[in-house]
Structures are given as C-alpha cells and as structure tokens.
N, CA and C atoms as a LAMMPS dump frame, in Angstrom:
ITEM: TIMESTEP
0
ITEM: NUMBER OF ATOMS
468
ITEM: BOX BOUNDS ff ff ff
-5.0000000000000000e+02 5.0000000000000000e+02
-5.0000000000000000e+02 5.0000000000000000e+02
-5.0000000000000000e+02 5.0000000000000000e+02
ITEM: ATOMS id mol type element x y z
1 1 1 N 158.034 -38.334 141.989
2 1 2 C 158.804 -37.978 143.159
3 1 3 C 159.228 -36.527 143.051
4 2 1 N 158.928 -35.739 144.068
5 2 2 C 159.275 -34.325 144.08
6 2 3 C 160.613 -34.135 144.784
7 3 1 N 161.541 -33.413 144.128
8 3 2 C 162.842 -33.108 144.709
9 3 3 C 162.861 -31.633 145.065
10 4 1 N 163.218 -31.317 146.286
11 4 2 C 163.289 -29.935 146.743
12 4 3 C 164.745 -29.56 146.958
13 5 1 N 165.12 -28.406 146.442
14 5 2 C 166.481 -27.908 146.64
15 5 3 C 166.67 -27.567 148.113
16 6 1 N 167.834 -27.875 148.646
17 6 2 C 168.127 -27.588 150.047
18 6 3 C 168.258 -26.09 150.295
19 7 1 N 168.663 -25.356 149.273
20 7 2 C 168.866 -23.927 149.423
21 7 3 C 168.215 -23.209 148.261
22 8 1 N 167.354 -22.258 148.55
23 8 2 C 166.706 -21.45 147.52
24 8 3 C 166.891 -19.992 147.899
25 9 1 N 167.342 -19.193 146.948
26 9 2 C 167.57 -17.775 147.18
27 9 3 C 166.319 -17.011 146.766
28 10 1 N 165.602 -16.454 147.729
29 10 2 C 164.389 -15.714 147.394
30 10 3 C 164.668 -14.266 147.014
31 11 1 N 165.924 -13.843 147.104
32 11 2 C 166.395 -12.512 146.694
33 11 3 C 165.687 -11.358 147.392
34 12 1 N 165.056 -11.62 148.518
35 12 2 C 164.375 -10.568 149.26
36 12 3 C 165.213 -9.989 150.389
37 13 1 N 166.44 -10.446 150.529
38 13 2 C 167.315 -9.965 151.595
39 13 3 C 168.65 -9.544 150.999
40 14 1 N 169.411 -8.733 151.74
41 14 2 C 170.675 -8.214 151.219
42 14 3 C 171.776 -9.254 151.123
43 15 1 N 171.811 -10.213 152.036
44 15 2 C 172.843 -11.246 151.983
45 15 3 C 172.178 -12.61 151.853
46 16 1 N 172.949 -13.582 151.374
47 16 2 C 172.433 -14.932 151.171
48 16 3 C 173.536 -15.899 151.557
49 17 1 N 173.417 -16.52 152.723
50 17 2 C 174.417 -17.44 153.239
51 17 3 C 173.786 -18.834 153.35
52 18 1 N 173.782 -19.587 152.253
53 18 2 C 173.171 -20.912 152.307
54 18 3 C 173.974 -21.86 153.193
55 19 1 N 173.314 -22.838 153.745
56 19 2 C 173.989 -23.836 154.572
57 19 3 C 174.565 -24.889 153.634
58 20 1 N 175.717 -24.556 153.028
59 20 2 C 176.307 -25.395 152.009
60 20 3 C 177.476 -26.227 152.513
61 21 1 N 177.833 -26.097 153.756
62 21 2 C 178.961 -26.846 154.298
63 21 3 C 178.67 -27.189 155.749
64 22 1 N 179.646 -27.711 156.435
65 22 2 C 179.468 -28.04 157.839
66 22 3 C 179.528 -26.817 158.734
67 23 1 N 180.102 -25.725 158.234
68 23 2 C 180.18 -24.485 159.018
69 23 3 C 178.828 -23.791 159.008
70 24 1 N 178.465 -23.196 160.109
71 24 2 C 177.19 -22.495 160.213
72 24 3 C 177.372 -21.087 160.753
73 25 1 N 178.606 -20.555 160.686
74 25 2 C 178.864 -19.267 161.302
75 25 3 C 179.418 -18.229 160.331
76 26 1 N 179.188 -18.385 159.025
77 26 2 C 179.627 -17.386 158.057
78 26 3 C 178.819 -16.112 158.207
79 27 1 N 179.396 -14.978 157.8
80 27 2 C 178.696 -13.71 157.928
81 27 3 C 179.195 -12.724 156.889
82 28 1 N 178.457 -11.635 156.755
83 28 2 C 178.782 -10.588 155.797
84 28 3 C 178.2 -9.277 156.31
85 29 1 N 178.976 -8.194 156.198
86 29 2 C 178.461 -6.867 156.524
87 29 3 C 179.107 -5.859 155.572
88 30 1 N 178.961 -4.572 155.839
89 30 2 C 179.477 -3.538 154.927
90 30 3 C 180.998 -3.482 154.866
91 31 1 N 181.684 -4.034 155.869
92 31 2 C 183.138 -3.922 155.925
93 31 3 C 183.878 -5.241 155.744
94 32 1 N 183.259 -6.358 156.116
95 32 2 C 183.926 -7.662 156.048
96 32 3 C 182.933 -8.766 155.704
97 33 1 N 183.502 -9.882 155.258
98 33 2 C 182.715 -11.088 155.016
99 33 3 C 183.618 -12.282 155.281
100 34 1 N 183.029 -13.472 155.271
101 34 2 C 183.808 -14.684 155.521
102 34 3 C 183.837 -15.588 154.301
103 35 1 N 184.852 -16.403 154.285
104 35 2 C 185.042 -17.442 153.283
105 35 3 C 185.383 -18.708 154.061
106 36 1 N 184.609 -19.777 153.883
107 36 2 C 184.763 -20.984 154.683
108 36 3 C 184.887 -22.201 153.783
109 37 1 N 185.789 -23.108 154.13
110 37 2 C 185.932 -24.348 153.374
111 37 3 C 184.716 -25.245 153.608
112 38 1 N 184.616 -26.322 152.87
113 38 2 C 183.466 -27.212 152.955
114 38 3 C 183.297 -27.842 154.327
115 39 1 N 184.388 -28.244 154.963
116 39 2 C 184.279 -28.93 156.251
117 39 3 C 184.204 -27.965 157.43
118 40 1 N 184.477 -26.689 157.215
119 40 2 C 184.396 -25.701 158.278
120 40 3 C 185.682 -25.528 159.074
121 41 1 N 186.742 -26.255 158.74
122 41 2 C 188.005 -26.151 159.469
123 41 3 C 188.683 -24.805 159.247
124 42 1 N 188.623 -24.287 158.01
125 42 2 C 189.267 -23.018 157.685
126 42 3 C 188.196 -21.974 157.395
127 43 1 N 188.281 -20.844 158.09
128 43 2 C 187.4 -19.717 157.811
129 43 3 C 188.242 -18.452 157.832
130 44 1 N 188.157 -17.678 156.769
131 44 2 C 188.889 -16.427 156.652
132 44 3 C 187.907 -15.267 156.665
133 45 1 N 188.254 -14.192 157.334
134 45 2 C 187.494 -12.947 157.225
135 45 3 C 188.28 -12.061 156.266
136 46 1 N 187.577 -11.411 155.345
137 46 2 C 188.255 -10.54 154.385
138 46 3 C 187.483 -9.224 154.269
139 47 1 N 188.207 -8.131 153.927
140 47 2 C 187.543 -6.834 153.798
141 47 3 C 186.701 -6.789 152.532
142 48 1 N 185.557 -6.139 152.602
143 48 2 C 184.688 -6.004 151.428
144 48 3 C 184.565 -4.568 150.947
145 49 1 N 185.219 -3.642 151.618
146 49 2 C 185.175 -2.249 151.182
147 49 3 C 185.846 -2.133 149.824
148 50 1 N 185.341 -1.273 148.961
149 50 2 C 185.785 -1.216 147.567
150 50 3 C 187.288 -0.988 147.412
151 51 1 N 187.926 -0.212 148.277
152 51 2 C 189.365 0.023 148.141
153 51 3 C 190.19 -1.217 148.511
154 52 1 N 189.587 -2.199 149.157
155 52 2 C 190.299 -3.42 149.546
156 52 3 C 190.202 -4.527 148.493
157 53 1 N 189.182 -4.456 147.669
158 53 2 C 188.992 -5.458 146.617
159 53 3 C 189.594 -4.873 145.341
160 54 1 N 190.804 -5.333 144.999
161 54 2 C 191.558 -4.69 143.923
162 54 3 C 191.131 -5.115 142.529
163 55 1 N 190.995 -6.398 142.288
164 55 2 C 190.638 -6.894 140.965
165 55 3 C 189.617 -8.009 141.106
166 56 1 N 188.689 -8.044 140.142
167 56 2 C 187.686 -9.1 140.129
168 56 3 C 187.533 -9.557 138.692
169 57 1 N 187.918 -10.806 138.404
170 57 2 C 187.713 -11.27 137.042
171 57 3 C 187.681 -12.775 136.926
172 58 1 N 187.128 -13.2 135.807
173 58 2 C 187.119 -14.616 135.435
174 58 3 C 188.317 -14.864 134.543
175 59 1 N 189.017 -15.952 134.799
176 59 2 C 190.12 -16.363 133.936
177 59 3 C 189.72 -17.67 133.259
178 60 1 N 189.899 -17.72 131.941
179 60 2 C 189.515 -18.894 131.165
180 60 3 C 190.733 -19.67 130.662
181 61 1 N 191.918 -19.464 131.268
182 61 2 C 193.124 -20.154 130.814
183 61 3 C 193.097 -21.628 131.247
184 62 1 N 193.943 -22.431 130.614
185 62 2 C 193.987 -23.869 130.91
186 62 3 C 194.42 -24.147 132.347
187 63 1 N 195.379 -23.392 132.867
188 63 2 C 195.827 -23.605 134.248
189 63 3 C 194.684 -23.386 135.237
190 64 1 N 193.934 -22.314 135.052
191 64 2 C 192.826 -22.028 135.972
192 64 3 C 191.718 -23.063 135.86
193 65 1 N 191.48 -23.563 134.67
194 65 2 C 190.474 -24.629 134.528
195 65 3 C 190.887 -25.853 135.336
196 66 1 N 192.143 -26.216 135.237
197 66 2 C 192.63 -27.399 135.954
198 66 3 C 192.61 -27.203 137.471
199 67 1 N 193.11 -26.066 137.944
200 67 2 C 193.216 -25.851 139.387
201 67 3 C 191.849 -25.699 140.035
202 68 1 N 190.864 -25.197 139.284
203 68 2 C 189.545 -24.963 139.868
204 68 3 C 188.55 -26.08 139.565
205 69 1 N 188.921 -27.024 138.703
206 69 2 C 187.997 -28.077 138.27
207 69 3 C 186.734 -27.452 137.701
208 70 1 N 186.892 -26.371 136.949
209 70 2 C 185.756 -25.622 136.437
210 70 3 C 186.096 -25.082 135.052
211 71 1 N 185.08 -24.611 134.35
212 71 2 C 185.291 -24.021 133.037
213 71 3 C 185.919 -22.646 133.146
214 72 1 N 185.7 -21.959 134.229
215 72 2 C 186.359 -20.667 134.444
216 72 3 C 186.773 -20.569 135.892
217 73 1 N 187.618 -19.601 136.15
218 73 2 C 188.219 -19.438 137.468
219 73 3 C 188.106 -17.972 137.818
220 74 1 N 187.58 -17.668 138.953
221 74 2 C 187.385 -16.285 139.346
222 74 3 C 188.352 -15.941 140.457
223 75 1 N 189.34 -15.159 140.135
224 75 2 C 190.368 -14.764 141.086
225 75 3 C 191.12 -13.581 140.504
226 76 1 N 192.213 -13.219 141.084
227 76 2 C 193.067 -12.163 140.559
228 76 3 C 194.281 -12.825 139.932
229 77 1 N 194.56 -12.525 138.692
230 77 2 C 195.657 -13.149 137.968
231 77 3 C 196.757 -12.126 137.736
232 78 1 N 198.004 -12.496 138.018
233 78 2 C 199.107 -11.549 137.874
234 78 3 C 200.146 -11.971 136.847
235 79 1 N 200.148 -13.239 136.444
236 79 2 C 201.159 -13.707 135.523
237 79 3 C 202.412 -14.215 136.221
238 80 1 N 202.466 -14.202 137.534
239 80 2 C 203.597 -14.692 138.306
240 80 3 C 203.317 -16.123 138.774
241 81 1 N 204.306 -16.738 139.414
242 81 2 C 204.063 -18.072 139.97
243 81 3 C 203.099 -17.956 141.143
244 82 1 N 202.279 -18.969 141.326
245 82 2 C 201.243 -18.94 142.349
246 82 3 C 201.465 -20.049 143.366
247 83 1 N 201.237 -19.728 144.637
248 83 2 C 201.204 -20.72 145.706
249 83 3 C 199.742 -20.9 146.076
250 84 1 N 199.299 -22.143 146.142
251 84 2 C 197.906 -22.441 146.437
252 84 3 C 197.764 -22.865 147.892
253 85 1 N 196.719 -22.372 148.551
254 85 2 C 196.487 -22.655 149.963
255 85 3 C 195.142 -23.352 150.12
256 86 1 N 195.194 -24.626 150.501
257 86 2 C 194.028 -25.488 150.61
258 86 3 C 193.718 -25.787 152.071
259 87 1 N 192.491 -26.187 152.349
260 87 2 C 192.159 -26.757 153.65
261 87 3 C 192.78 -28.152 153.676
262 88 1 N 193.537 -28.472 154.703
263 88 2 C 194.193 -29.779 154.775
264 88 3 C 193.202 -30.901 155.077
265 89 1 N 192.009 -30.559 155.535
266 89 2 C 191.017 -31.58 155.858
267 89 3 C 190.156 -31.947 154.649
268 90 1 N 189.546 -30.953 154.003
269 90 2 C 188.623 -31.245 152.892
270 90 3 C 189.19 -30.924 151.517
271 91 1 N 190.319 -30.217 151.435
272 91 2 C 190.968 -29.956 150.156
273 91 3 C 190.473 -28.753 149.381
274 92 1 N 189.568 -27.954 149.929
275 92 2 C 189.062 -26.776 149.215
276 92 3 C 190.187 -25.757 149.048
277 93 1 N 190.347 -25.254 147.819
278 93 2 C 191.309 -24.185 147.551
279 93 3 C 190.717 -22.885 148.075
280 94 1 N 191.345 -22.309 149.099
281 94 2 C 190.833 -21.101 149.749
282 94 3 C 191.366 -19.82 149.114
283 95 1 N 192.674 -19.789 148.85
284 95 2 C 193.266 -18.6 148.253
285 95 3 C 194.593 -18.957 147.609
286 96 1 N 195.106 -18.005 146.824
287 96 2 C 196.394 -18.153 146.171
288 96 3 C 197.237 -16.936 146.535
289 97 1 N 198.555 -17.095 146.435
290 97 2 C 199.48 -15.981 146.665
291 97 3 C 200.407 -15.923 145.458
292 98 1 N 200.512 -14.751 144.854
293 98 2 C 201.355 -14.549 143.684
294 98 3 C 202.752 -14.132 144.118
295 99 1 N 203.769 -14.638 143.425
296 99 2 C 205.136 -14.22 143.725
297 99 3 C 205.335 -12.733 143.453
298 100 1 N 204.531 -12.169 142.574
299 100 2 C 204.641 -10.747 142.253
300 100 3 C 203.994 -9.84 143.288
301 101 1 N 203.062 -10.388 144.074
302 101 2 C 202.354 -9.613 145.089
303 101 3 C 202.212 -10.465 146.344
304 102 1 N 203.32 -10.796 147.023
305 102 2 C 203.261 -11.74 148.14
306 102 3 C 202.432 -11.293 149.339
307 103 1 N 202.144 -10.01 149.47
308 103 2 C 201.341 -9.533 150.601
309 103 3 C 199.837 -9.594 150.319
310 104 1 N 199.45 -9.903 149.078
311 104 2 C 198.034 -9.927 148.706
312 104 3 C 197.528 -11.368 148.617
313 105 1 N 196.398 -11.623 149.265
314 105 2 C 195.74 -12.92 149.134
315 105 3 C 194.792 -12.85 147.954
316 106 1 N 194.912 -13.815 147.071
317 106 2 C 194.041 -13.885 145.908
318 106 3 C 192.898 -14.825 146.267
319 107 1 N 191.865 -14.255 146.826
320 107 2 C 190.741 -14.998 147.382
321 107 3 C 189.936 -15.685 146.292
322 108 1 N 189.561 -16.917 146.532
323 108 2 C 188.699 -17.676 145.625
324 108 3 C 187.244 -17.342 145.91
325 109 1 N 186.444 -17.165 144.904
326 109 2 C 185.044 -16.799 145.084
327 109 3 C 184.199 -17.959 145.589
328 110 1 N 184.519 -19.186 145.205
329 110 2 C 183.705 -20.342 145.577
330 110 3 C 183.44 -20.497 147.063
331 111 1 N 184.44 -20.398 147.933
332 111 2 C 184.195 -20.581 149.371
333 111 3 C 183.58 -19.377 150.095
334 112 1 N 183.386 -18.235 149.401
335 112 2 C 182.798 -17.066 150.056
336 112 3 C 181.399 -17.447 150.542
337 113 1 N 181.141 -17.19 151.816
338 113 2 C 179.896 -17.641 152.436
339 113 3 C 178.653 -16.905 151.939
340 114 1 N 178.736 -15.618 151.686
341 114 2 C 177.583 -14.843 151.232
342 114 3 C 177.532 -14.883 149.704
343 115 1 N 176.664 -15.714 149.164
344 115 2 C 176.558 -15.871 147.717
345 115 3 C 176.188 -14.553 147.024
346 116 1 N 175.504 -13.666 147.703
347 116 2 C 175.08 -12.406 147.104
348 116 3 C 176.286 -11.552 146.686
349 117 1 N 177.417 -11.7 147.364
350 117 2 C 178.603 -10.906 147.025
351 117 3 C 179.095 -11.183 145.609
352 118 1 N 178.858 -12.392 145.095
353 118 2 C 179.271 -12.729 143.727
354 118 3 C 178.484 -11.924 142.696
355 119 1 N 177.32 -11.43 143.079
356 119 2 C 176.489 -10.643 142.172
357 119 3 C 176.651 -9.146 142.393
358 120 1 N 177.352 -8.781 143.463
359 120 2 C 177.481 -7.362 143.785
360 120 3 C 178.955 -6.971 143.795
361 121 1 N 179.535 -6.764 144.957
362 121 2 C 180.888 -6.216 145.044
363 121 3 C 181.994 -7.145 144.554
364 122 1 N 181.734 -8.447 144.421
365 122 2 C 182.756 -9.357 143.909
366 122 3 C 182.479 -9.809 142.476
367 123 1 N 181.468 -9.224 141.845
368 123 2 C 181.154 -9.571 140.452
369 123 3 C 182.333 -9.18 139.56
370 124 1 N 182.729 -10.061 138.643
371 124 2 C 183.869 -9.748 137.768
372 124 3 C 183.631 -8.496 136.937
373 125 1 N 184.684 -7.676 136.829
374 125 2 C 184.593 -6.517 135.952
375 125 3 C 185.428 -6.72 134.689
376 126 1 N 186.092 -7.887 134.589
377 126 2 C 186.792 -8.241 133.356
378 126 3 C 186.954 -9.749 133.272
379 127 1 N 187.191 -10.223 132.049
380 127 2 C 187.479 -11.631 131.805
381 127 3 C 188.752 -11.701 130.974
382 128 1 N 189.63 -12.659 131.318
383 128 2 C 190.892 -12.816 130.594
384 128 3 C 190.965 -14.201 129.968
385 129 1 N 191.806 -14.316 128.957
386 129 2 C 191.956 -15.53 128.164
387 129 3 C 190.615 -15.962 127.57
388 130 1 N 189.898 -14.962 127.035
389 130 2 C 188.578 -15.234 126.477
390 130 3 C 188.639 -16.078 125.206
391 131 1 N 189.792 -16.146 124.577
392 131 2 C 189.942 -16.977 123.381
393 131 3 C 189.8 -18.46 123.673
394 132 1 N 189.955 -18.845 124.916
395 132 2 C 189.786 -20.254 125.293
396 132 3 C 188.549 -20.472 126.172
397 133 1 N 187.66 -19.491 126.235
398 133 2 C 186.389 -19.673 126.944
399 133 3 C 185.534 -20.645 126.124
400 134 1 N 184.825 -21.528 126.787
401 134 2 C 183.946 -22.459 126.073
402 134 3 C 182.846 -21.67 125.372
403 135 1 N 182.439 -22.159 124.207
404 135 2 C 181.478 -21.429 123.375
405 135 3 C 180.113 -21.265 124.037
406 136 1 N 179.732 -22.188 124.907
407 136 2 C 178.395 -22.122 125.509
408 136 3 C 178.322 -21.21 126.729
409 137 1 N 179.454 -20.652 127.166
410 137 2 C 179.459 -19.752 128.312
411 137 3 C 179.522 -18.312 127.814
412 138 1 N 178.457 -17.536 128.005
413 138 2 C 178.465 -16.159 127.497
414 138 3 C 179.38 -15.254 128.33
415 139 1 N 179.824 -14.137 127.759
416 139 2 C 180.62 -13.173 128.52
417 139 3 C 179.805 -12.614 129.684
418 140 1 N 180.505 -12.226 130.741
419 140 2 C 179.849 -11.573 131.867
420 140 3 C 179.376 -10.205 131.388
421 141 1 N 178.106 -9.914 131.589
422 141 2 C 177.539 -8.656 131.13
423 141 3 C 178.265 -7.473 131.769
424 142 1 N 178.74 -6.557 130.92
425 142 2 C 179.408 -5.353 131.396
426 142 3 C 180.886 -5.517 131.701
427 143 1 N 181.412 -6.744 131.647
428 143 2 C 182.828 -6.981 131.957
429 143 3 C 183.689 -6.781 130.715
430 144 1 N 184.834 -6.128 130.884
431 144 2 C 185.795 -5.978 129.789
432 144 3 C 186.307 -7.369 129.405
433 145 1 N 186.596 -7.556 128.122
434 145 2 C 187.012 -8.857 127.609
435 145 3 C 188.435 -8.753 127.05
436 146 1 N 189.326 -9.67 127.489
437 146 2 C 190.709 -9.665 127.034
438 146 3 C 191.139 -11.076 126.675
439 147 1 N 191.874 -11.203 125.593
440 147 2 C 192.338 -12.519 125.152
441 147 3 C 193.58 -12.968 125.926
442 148 1 N 194.159 -12.084 126.709
443 148 2 C 195.329 -12.418 127.519
444 148 3 C 195.276 -11.59 128.784
445 149 1 N 196.256 -11.751 129.64
446 149 2 C 196.33 -10.944 130.856
447 149 3 C 196.775 -9.556 130.482
448 150 1 N 196.088 -8.578 131.003
449 150 2 C 196.466 -7.2 130.756
450 150 3 C 197.643 -6.817 131.642
451 151 1 N 198.67 -6.15 131.084
452 151 2 C 199.791 -5.712 131.917
453 151 3 C 199.331 -4.636 132.899
454 152 1 N 200.011 -4.549 134.045
455 152 2 C 199.672 -3.471 134.991
456 152 3 C 199.857 -2.116 134.339
457 153 1 N 199.096 -1.101 134.762
458 153 2 C 199.249 0.252 134.187
459 153 3 C 200.708 0.695 134.234
460 154 1 N 201.195 1.229 133.113
461 154 2 C 202.573 1.706 133.034
462 154 3 C 203.546 0.666 132.493
463 155 1 N 203.162 -0.632 132.464
464 155 2 C 204.028 -1.688 131.925
465 155 3 C 203.6 -2.027 130.497
466 156 1 N 203.953 -1.203 129.549
467 156 2 C 203.514 -1.428 128.17
468 156 3 C 204.612 -2.044 127.363
C-alpha cells in the first residue's frame, strides 16, 4: 500500500503555505504574513520586516515543553509571567503576552501559515535552557546557545 503525503514542499517557490487546517486564506509577503489556528476561527496578520521581529529562539525549559506539548518551544522568552491566548474553538496556542512587555505579542511559530518563514526570517538565532534539551535534538546551526535566559542588554 502506497501512502502519499498530503503536503510536499518542492522548495521551488519563495513561500510554502500547506493546506494544514480548515483555513485556506493564509498569505505571506515582504511586509506581513498570517498565523491561523487549526480550525480557521482565529487568524492574525503580523509584520515580517526585520525591525518588527525582535527575538527568535527555541526554549528547552520544562514550562515550554509542557505548554507546547513539544520537546522545544519557539517563541520569545522574557522571564516574566505569561498570559496564553488560545483559539476557543480548537485550542491552538496562538500567542503569549509577557507581563514585562505587555504591548508585544509573543507569536508562536507553529500556527504561522507560511512554513518557509521558519527557515528564513523566523529561524531561531539562539536557543535557551540548552542544558535540558533532549540529547537526540541537535543545536540549531548558527544559533547562539545559552543554558539560561540571557538578561536584556544593560541588566547585568
């Protein structure tokens, strides 16, 4: 019996928006892209210009593993309390808000509609809590590695 994947990335185009949910209207361009929950009820447009994307990293801490149901969590970590914002219909975690930066949405990479962005402008440039990363998961190539959260510049 031959099994065919529903979505295959041929890497011959600049963006890759697989039909992975009930939504069929995700998009990506030089200035903005969309992030859509599984059921399509929630869709956010976010800026993709480099000055708008402040931090990109994988977090390997226990809290992020639990909240993401994954071995690592890709978001912006501040060390403050976090409020989680889910789709009330399908339960997908769309973004988080830190008490330290209440005006900034900490966008989750999973619901981003254009998968190519994870390899380009949203690719992690650092990993934190690497001491608890599983042994079989290699470091992200070119990403700085930290065993804890790095303090903001000037907070030494």
